[in-house]
N, C-alpha and C positions, 0 to 999 in steps of 0.2 A: 847472106850479107852482100849488099851491093849498093852502089851509088843510087840516088833517087832524086826525083824532082816532083814537087807538088806545084802544079800550074795555077795561075791566077784564076779565081772563080771556082776552084775545086776545094772540097773538104775531103781529105783523105783520112780514113779512120783505121788504117792498117799500120800497126806499130813497125818501126824500122830498126834494123840492126846493122851497125856499121863497124868496119875494121880496116886495117892496113891503110890504104890511100883512098878510101871511098870519099865521095863528095855528095853531100846532101844539100838540096836547094829548095827553099820554100819561097815562091815568088810573091810579089806584092799582090794581096787579094787572095792568096792561097792559105789554107789552114791544114795543119797536121794535128789530129786530135785522137789520142788513144790513152789507155791506162798509164803506160810508160811509153811516151811517144818515140824516143830514140834511145837505144841501148848501144853503148860503145864497148867492144870486146878486145881492144888493143890492136897490136900489129906493128906497123912501120913507125919509126920515130922521125922520118923525113920523107916526104912532107907530112905524112900522117893524115888523119881524117880532118876534113873541113866541112863545117855546117854553115851555110850562108842563108840566114833568115831575113827575108824582107816582108814576110807575112805574119802568121801566128802559129806558135807551137803551144798546144794546150794538152794538159794531162790530168788525169784523176789522181795519180800518185806522184810520179816524177816526170818532168818534161824530158830531161837528159840524164841518163844514169850509166853506171858501169856494171859489167857482169863478168864474172870469172876472176881468176887469180893471176892475171898477166902482169908483167913488170916492164914491158917495152911497148911504147906507143906514144903518139902525140895526137892531140885534138885541138883544133881551133874553132871556136864558135864566134861567128861574126853576126851579131844581132844589130841589124842596120836601123837607121833612123825610121821611126814609125812602126817598127816590128815589135812583136810581143812574144815573150816566153812566160807562160802562166801555168802554175801547178797547184794542186791542193796540198802538196807536201813540198819537198825540196824541188826547186825549179831546175837546178843544175848541180848534180851530186857526183863527186869522184870518191869512190869508196874502195879504191884499189891502190896498192903501193907501187907507184910508177918510179922506177929507178933509172930508166933510160928513155927519156922523152920529155915533152912539155905539154902543159895544159894552159890554154889561153882563152879568155873571154873578152872579146872586143865589143863593148856594149854602147851603142848610140840610141838604142830603143828602150824598152822596158822589160825588166826581169822581175817577176813577182810570184810569191807563193801566197795563197789565200787561206790556208789552213792554220792550225795551231802547232807550234813547235818545228816548223820547217825553216828553210832559208832560201834566199835568192840564189846564192852560189855557195856550195859547201864542199870544201876540200878536206876530207878526212886524212888523206895521205898524198904525197907526191909533190913535185915542183909545180909552181903555178904563177900565173900573172893574170890580173884582171884590170881592165880599163873601163872607167866610167866617166863620160864627159862632164858630168855634174860634180865629180870629185867625191861623191858619196861612196864610202867603202861598200863593197859587196859582201854579203855574208849574213849571219844572224842579226835580226833587228827586233 
């Protein structure tokens, strides 16, 4: 588990695992594409994991997901203008009970699932905030 950068003009097909205070950056023109592109395994609640997406995060199952049974940790996903997060299932899923930390999605781009029965941002458990400049609620549609 480590911080990572996907540079402009690069398509990185290696799944990433992040925790504690890792920072993941996808630059404009960069693409992260894997079955589950990013897996968050908890860690620090301040500042926590930060994902800065200015490119594309694509996944066959989930673009961003949780793994394990952790209860402490924070994650902030900044999906910048022009950036995309796309998945065949849930685009951004939190399936862990976070009792000490925060979950934030700051969306100025596009978050989409293209399959059946998924959602753009799914919080099964834990505190959360989601910002969408269009005012459209994130979640099952």
